[in-house]
C-alpha positions in Angstrom: -7.2 6.7 0.6 -4.0 8.4 -0.8 -1.5 9.6 2.0 -1.4 13.1 3.0 1.7 15.2 4.1 0.6 15.8 7.5 -0.3 12.2 8.0 3.2 11.5 6.9 5.0 13.8 9.1 2.8 12.4 12.0 4.0 9.0 11.3 7.6 10.0 11.0 7.3 12.1 14.4 5.8 8.9 16.2 8.6 6.6 14.5 11.5 8.7 16.1 9.6 8.9 19.3 9.3 4.9 19.6 12.5 3.9 17.8 10.3 2.1 15.1 12.4 1.3 12.1 11.1 2.5 8.8 12.6 2.4 5.5 12.0 5.5 3.1 13.6 4.4 0.0 11.9 0.9 -0.2 8.5 1.3 1.5 5.8 -1.5 1.4 2.1 -0.7 1.2 -1.1 -2.6 0.9 -3.9 -1.2 -0.8 -7.3 -2.5 -0.3 -9.9 -1.6 -3.3 -13.5 -1.9 -3.6 -14.8 -2.0 -6.9 -18.5 -1.6 -8.3 -20.0 -5.1 -8.7 -19.3 -6.6 -11.9 -16.5 -4.2 -12.9 -13.4 -6.5 -11.5 -12.4 -7.3 -15.1 -12.4 -3.9 -16.3 -10.4 -3.2 -13.2 -7.8 -5.5 -14.0 -7.7 -4.5 -17.7 -7.2 -0.6 -16.7 -4.2 -1.5 -14.3 -2.6 -3.4 -17.1 -3.4 -0.8 -20.0 -1.7 1.9 -17.5 1.3 -0.5 -17.1 1.0 -0.5 -13.2 1.9 -4.0 -13.1 4.2 -4.5 -16.1 6.7 -1.8 -14.9 6.6 -3.4 -11.3 5.0 -0.5 -9.8 2.6 -2.8 -8.2 4.3 -5.9 -7.1 1.1 -8.1 -6.5 -2.7 -7.7 -7.0 -5.2 -10.4 -5.6 -8.8 -10.7 -5.9 -10.4 -11.3 -2.7 -13.7 -12.0 -1.0 -15.0 -9.6 1.7 -15.4 -5.9 2.3 -13.0 -5.3 -0.4 -12.4 -6.8 -3.8 -8.7 -6.4 -4.3 -5.6 -6.3 -2.5 -2.6 -4.6 -4.1 0.9 -4.7 -2.8 3.3 -1.7 -3.7 6.9 -1.0 -3.4 8.7 2.2 -3.6 9.0 5.8 -2.3 5.9 7.1 -0.3 5.6 9.9 -3.2 5.5 7.3 -5.9 3.1 5.1 -4.1 0.7 8.0 -3.3 0.7 8.9 -7.0 0.1 5.3 -8.0 -3.1 5.3 -5.6 -4.3 8.5 -6.9 -4.1 7.2 -10.4 -6.2 4.1 -9.4 -8.7 6.2 -7.3 -9.4 7.9 -10.7 -10.8 4.7 -12.3 -14.5 5.1 -12.8 -15.7 1.9 -11.0 -13.2 2.3 -8.0 -15.6 3.0 -5.1 -13.0 3.4 -2.4 -9.5 2.5 -1.3 -7.9 2.0 2.0 -4.0 2.1 2.4 -2.0 0.2 5.0 1.6 1.1 5.5 4.0 -1.5 6.4 7.0 -0.6 9.0 8.9 -2.9 11.5 8.2 -2.5 15.3 11.5 -4.5 15.9 14.4 -5.8 14.0 14.4 -9.4 13.6 17.6 -9.4 15.8 15.6 -7.5 18.5 12.6 -9.9 18.3 14.7 -13.1 18.3 16.6 -12.1 21.5 13.4 -11.3 23.2 11.9 -14.8 22.3 15.3 -16.3 23.9 14.9 -14.6 27.1 
């Protein structure tokens, strides 16, 4: 699933209300990808041929077992990440994607302070 502008605006509003730390210059997301059975190698070949890994757009790509076939870790601005996800979704054998956006609920200093209490 790509990111929608309204969803992004809601995230920003929520983070401001709850003092959540979120970096907009260097975001990290995980993209779960379900592929048609038997098309795993074609997916990898397509990602490589598009240069999505070589130019470090995709930081990591793992083949996994479960409801999804691949987990990809992407870094960058939300706009660039969304563009990459939309490009992957155009691959003919991609059945669905799910995007998990990472952000910090607490700073490490705040977390270690709470653990020491």
